[in-house]
N, C-alpha and C positions, 0 to 999 in steps of 0.2 A: 771155275767158280763152284758149277752144279757138280764137277766129279770131287771136289773138295769135301762140302756137306752133305753128300747125300751117300749113304753105301753103293756098291755097285749094282745090284738087282733093282735100286728104285731110280737109278737114271733114266733106263728104258720108260719105267713107269711116267718120269717125270716128260719126256719126251712125246708120250704117247697123250698127255693132257694139254702141251703147248702146242702140237698139233691139231687136236681136236679145237681148242680155241680159237688158230687162224680159220680151219675151215668151217665153223661158225660164223665168225666174221664175213669171211668170202661169201658165205649164203646169203647173212642178210644184207650185202651189198646186193646180189644179183636179186633178191626179191623186191626189192626198193627200186632197183632199176629198171624190173621188168613191171611193177607197178606204177611209176611213174612214163613209161611207156605207154600202159596201157589206159593212163588216164588223160594223157595229152597230148599224144601223138596221134592213136589209134582212134582214141574216142572222138577227138576234133576233126579228124578228116572222117568216118563213118557218118557225122550226122553233115559233112557238104555233098557228100555221096546218096544218101538216103534219108531224107528229110524227115522220115516218119521215126528213123530210129530213135533210143535214148541216148 
């Protein structure tokens, strides 16, 4: 469908934009996962081992 709608030189640009959106979504998934790990898992276990830590 993209080949029928866009000229040849813009199909590469479209792929670049699409891959940028995919990588951006993957990056935000990794950021959320690392934040949840740090706050839920690491911080809870750090309090058990070191009672004076925040």
